[in-house]
N, C-alpha and C positions, 0 to 999 in steps of 0.2 A: 742565360738563354744559351742553348748549345748552337754549334754553327748551322745545324740542320734546320733547327727550329727558327733561326734567324733568316736563313734563305727562304725557308718557305714562307715567312711572313710576307714575302715580296707578290705572293701570289694567292689572292684571297678568293676563297669558295664561295658561292652564291648562298644567300641566305636560306636556311631550312625552314620548311613550313612548320609551324606549331601546332596547327590544327586544333583539337580539344586538350592539350597538355597545359592548359593554363592554371595558375594557383590563385587562390584567394584567400585573404586574410582577414580575420575577426578580431578586434580588440576587447578584451574582457578584463574584468579584476574581481576579487574576492569579496564577498560580503561577510558580515559578523558570523554568519554559519559556516563559512568556509565554502560556500558554494560560487561558482562562476557565473557573473552577470556582465552583461554588455557595459561597455564604458568608453568613453572618449578621451577623458583625462584621470589623473591622479595627483595627488598632492606630492610635492617634494619629499623625498625618503621613502615613498612607497613602493609598490611592485605591481606593474601590468604583466598581463598575459596575452600572447599572440598565439591565435587557434589559427593553423596553417592548413588549409584544406586543398587534397591534390587528387587528381584522377587516379584510378588502379593503375593506369598507363605511364603514370609519371612519379618519379621519387624526389625527395628532397635530398640534394647534394652538398648544400654550403648554405651558410648564413652568416651575415655580418651587421654592424650597428656602427653609427657614428660617435656616439657618446653612451657610456653605461654599457653593462654587462648583458650579453644576450645568450642563452643557453639552453639546450633542449631538456625538458623535464618529464616528458611521457607523451601517451596517445590516449584518446577519450573518443568515442562514439557519441555523437551528437544528433539526436532526432530532429528531422525536419517534416514539415508538411507543407505541399505546394498545391497549387491549382495550374494546372497545365491545360493549353486549349490546341485541338488540331482542327485545321480548316481547309484541307486539300480536297477538293473535288475531281482532280484527275492525277494518276502517278503514271511514272513509265518505269519499267524495269530493266531497259536496256542499258549497259554500262555506259555507252559513250553519252546518254542524256537521261541518266538514273535520277528522278525525282519522285521522293518518297514523302508520307505523310509523317511529320515528326515535330517534337516539343522538346524544349531546353529545360533542365531541372536548374534549382538553384545551386544545388552542390552536387558533387560526385556521389553515386549510390555505391556504398560498400556492402550494404545488406538490409533486410529487413523491409523489403519492397512490397507495397501493397497498394491497389488503387480502388477508387470508388466512383463510378459514373455519376456526373451532377446533372448534366442535361446533354440532349442530343442522341445520336445514334452510338450503340455500344460497339466499338471496333474491336478486332481479333487481332491475332498473329502479331503481338507485340515482341520486341526484341529491345533490350539496352546495349547501347554502344560501348565498346570496349572500353572507353574512358568512365562510364557510368554516367554521362552528362546530357545524354538524349536518349529519349523513348521515340521508338519509330515502329511504323506498322503500313504495309501496302493497301491497307483498306482505306477507302476514301469516305468522306462525310466531315460534319461539323460537330464536335463534341468537346466536352469540357471534362475533366477528371480531378478528382483529389487524390494525390498520392502522399503516402508515408513511407519514410525510410530512414536510414542512418548514415551518416558520413562520417570517416574516420578523419580525425583532426591530430596534426602532430603538435604540441603545445611548447611554448618557449616562454621562459620566465624573462622577464624585459626589467631591469634595475634601473632606478632613478639616476640621472647624471649626478655627478659628486659636484653640486654647486652649493653655495650657502642657502639656508632655508631661511634666512631672516631678509632675503631679498624679495620685495613685495612687488607683485605686479609683472611678473617674469614667466614667461614659459621656458623650460628647460626640454628640448627636443631630443628624444633619442629615434633616429631613422633608422628603421631596421629592414633589411632587404633579404629575401629567401630565395634560393636558386634552386632550380628544379630541372631535370631532363628527363625527356620522354623516352619512350622506348625506340623510337626512331631517331634518337641522338639530337632531338631538337631542344635547344636551351630556353628556358622561359623563367621570369623574374615577377615577384610581387613585392611591394613595398609598404610599410605603414609608418606613420607618425606617431610615437607614443609620448603624448605631451604629459610633463610634470610640472605643476602649477603651484605657486607660493600664493597665499590669501591675499588677493587685492583686485579691484575691478579694472584695473588698467593692465591689459595683456596684449597691446598693440605694437607692434614694430613697423618700421618701415618695410613694406612688401619687395620683394626680390625674385626673379624670375629669368629664366633662358630660353633662348631662340637658337637656330640655326643661323649661322652667319653666311659659311659656306662649306660644302660638303665635296670631299675628295677621297680619292682612293687610298690614300696612305694615312690621311688625318682629316678631321673634321676641326672647322673653327666656328667656335659657339659664342654668342654674345651674353654676357651676365650683366643684367640690369639689378642695382646700379653698379657703377664703376668700382666697387670695393665689396668686400665681402671679409668675414672672419676665418673662416677655412673653407677650402674645396678639396673633395676627395671623388675617386673613381671606382665604382663597382665593375670590375672587369676593365682593364686598361690603365692609362695614365693619364693624368691632365695637370696643365700648369697654365699660369697667365703669360699672355703672349707679350705684355706691356703695352698693347694698344688700346686707346680709349677714344671714345668719340660720342657725339650728340645725336639724337634722333627726334625729328619733328611729331608731335603727336597732335594733329588738327582736329578740332571740333568734335573731341570725345565725348560721348554720353555718358553720364553717371548716374545712379540712382541712389536717393535716400530713402530708407525704410527703417527710421529712427533717427540719432542726432549725428550720424556720420554717413560720409561716402566716401570710397576709395578708387581713385584712378588705376587703371590696368596696369600701369608703368609707376615706378618711383618718380617723382616729379623734381627735376633739376631746376627747371625755371618755367614759370607761368608767362605764356605769351600772349593769352588772351583770357580776361578774368572769367570767373564763373558767372553763367546767365541762367537762372531756373525759369522753367516754363509753368505759366499758369495752368490750373490752380494748384497752390501748394496746401496741402492737405494735414491737419493736426493727425498725428498718428494714433491718437487714443479716441478723438471725438469725431475723425474723418470729417470735420468741417474746415472750410477755408480758413487760412490765417494770413495775416499781413505782417510787415516789419519784422520778418525774421533776419536774426544776425548771423552770417555765416562768416568764418575765416578757415586759412590754411594752416594746418599745425604741421610744420617741417619735421618736428620728433618724431611724430606717428605716420606721415604720409598720407594723411586724411584731410577731407574738408570736414568741419566741426560746425554745427547748428546750435543756437542756444536753447533748442527744444528739438523734440522728436516729431519727426515730419515725414510725410511720403510726399516725394517729389522728384523731378528729372531735371539735369542739368546738362549745361554744355560747356566745355573749358578746352582751351588748347594750350600745351606746354611742351617742354622739352625734356627728355630723359637721357641720362649719360649711362654708357655702358664700358665694359672692358672686354677684350676678346680672349676667350679662353681656349688654348690648343689640346684637343682630345685625341689620343692614339688607341685603337684597340689592343685587346691584350690576348693571352692563351687561355683555354678553358678546356680541361681536357686534352683529346687528341688534336683540337682545333687551333690554329692560329688567327689574328686579326677580328676576333670576337668582338662586337659592338655591347658596350653595357651601358652604363648611366653616369652622369655626373650628379653629386650632391653638392650643396653648398648650404653654409650655414652663416647666417646673419642675425645678430641679437638674439641668438638662442632659438632662431626659427631656421627651419630647413627647406629647400627648394630642390627638386630633382629634376633632371632632364634627361629622357631616353634618346641615346645618340642614333639616329637611323643610319641603316646600311648605306653605302654608297649606290645609288641607282645606276645601273647600266641601260636600263630600258628608256632611252632616248629617241628611239625611231631611226637611228643610223645604223649603217652596216657595221658588222664587225668581220674581221677577216680570221679564218683559223691558220693558225702558224704552224701547229704541230698537234700531233695526236699519239697517245699510249694504247696499242692494241694488243690483243692475245687472240689466239686462235682455237678452236674447238670443232668437233666433228657432229655431222647429222648423219645418223649411221644406224646399222642394226648390229646388236650384240646379244648373242645367245637367243635369239629369235624376237627381242625386244628392241623396236625401233625407236630411238629418241635422241636427246644430246649427250654427247660424252666428252671429257676431257681427253687432250690428246694423249695417246700413250708414249711412252719412252720408244725411240728409235721406230718412229711410225714410218719412216720414210727408207728403214733399212731392213735387215733379215729377222730382226727379233723384236717386233713391237710387244711391250709388254706394260703392266702398271705396277710399279714395285710397291704400292700402298698395300694392296691385297690381291688375292686371287680373282678379282673381278674378271669377267671375260673380255677379249680385246673386241672391238668392233669390227665388222667384215670390210675388208677394202672395197668389194664389189658394192656399187650403189651409194658409197659414203660420198659426202659433201663437205669440204672444209670452209666453215663461216667464220667470220671476224665479228669481234666485239670491242667497243671502245671504254677505255676505262677512264681517261679524260682527255681534255682537248685543252690547247692553249691558245687563247684568243687574244686579238688586239683590236681595240678601239679607235677611232678617227683621231681621238686625243692622245694617242699614242701609249695609252695603256695596256698593260699585259694583265691577262687573270686566267686563273685555271678554273676550268667548267668541268668538275669532277663527277663521274656516274659511278653507279655501284652495281654493275652487270652479275647475273647469277653466275655460280659456280656448278658445274654440273657432274654427274656420276663419273666415277665412283668416288668423288673428292667433296660431296657435299656435305657441310659443317666441319670438313678437317681444315681447321685454321692456319694449319703449319703449311698447307700447299699454296705453291706459286705456279700460276701457268707461264709460259714462255712469253715474256712481253717483249715488245718491240717499239720502237720511238720512229714515227713516220712523219717527215717533215712535208709541209705544204709548199707550194710553188705559185704563190701570189705574183701576178703582173701588174697590182696597183702600184704606181711608182712612189705614192705617198707613203705606202707601208714599207717599201723597202729601205727607207733611212731607218726606221725602227727597228725592224728585224735585223738590219746589218750591225746595228749598234747594241742588240741585245745580250745580256749576260750569259750565254750558252752555258758557259763553264758552270757557273753558279746553279743553274737549272738542271743540267746533268746531274749535279751532286744531289739534288733534291729527289731527283727521280730515282736513282741508285739505291736512295735509303728507302724511299717508298715502294719500288717495285724489284723485289730481289732478282737480280739475274738480268736485267733489262738489257737489250740489245740496242745500243745507241747509234 
């Protein structure tokens, strides 16, 4: 990582809004005729296919897998038929409280759209959202439509993990993650477990899961249940074990039998109060009450097992063990400290955990320590009043735009306005973070990416005593280097 990137990592940007940029994944396999059909598993040595659907406003920029090969092989238009409902009796068109009659489609529309009224009032004035996921109208009424369309899917070939095919009763899991980026720069992910199974009835392994332990600005601590695993990986960022383990009490948990097994929510390290079943206990086939059911805990599978298939509810208390994982965000595109997910593999089963962003909205006040500003004009140029970038030598004898021959605004009646590009904020916990804006660039430099306004750093003057100790010890030199790289020619 470059020095600039390393320094920027200290100042995380707030998480961007993903809106309708989400991805969805469907797992398929090929039948004997070579047609794609829905699938959940495939035999070891076989091939599965991931159909990744994404809105027209989102593009797939990367993919990765934990085991086995994953590679794109093409695209295909897939036909869908949805039944959608509209139920708004009142709408508002004002921007500050806009409320419209809308329905969400199961997949993003890429073409071939048509609709048929099923019941209710036939509405009009429909439009599709940019993402192709929502159909909206300002008309009011309660209606249902059948809609047909096709959605474009990018197809990925998922190879079976390279494990012996004579191991019965095991699932080999290839956890596949697809990363997309919306036109607004938002990063979105979707994952799916491609399961490859040897022929056997016993495919159960001890369940494992992850939960947040403590979330911080620079890192997140995550509990992994149980306190061991075969491997851990991070999709964006890094993860490692912190070497700290512990026990958690799980008192009076209700578990359900709907067959001959019931699985607790966490892996069981020690049972503290034995399983007690509530009456009645029903036979799963005849639904008649049964007595004298024998139940035991199988430590190899992490389940309670009955000697027959039953429908029942029980209560049990136990302890579960965990190990603390240390996760740090990584870079993605031009962003740093992006939070991704952790993938754990245990007994050829995978579990994933999306690491949440560090939440600063705790209701306490923050202090603005500094801000990056630039200036522009509200003025009239060649008879057109509007917003203009500052000409060169505006305060001198020869104001001009070196970019082109655009007329220079009239000095008379002009007003110098300020815009903020970013703020350096301080929380009561002593954490600094950058709140970055994306203000508009005005004529005559709209769309000219090489243009940089004249930036200026403006420091605040907080009188809060608690803040002064953090501000005085802040690494201003490092911050200046970050700003000089981000904002060309900034005046510090």
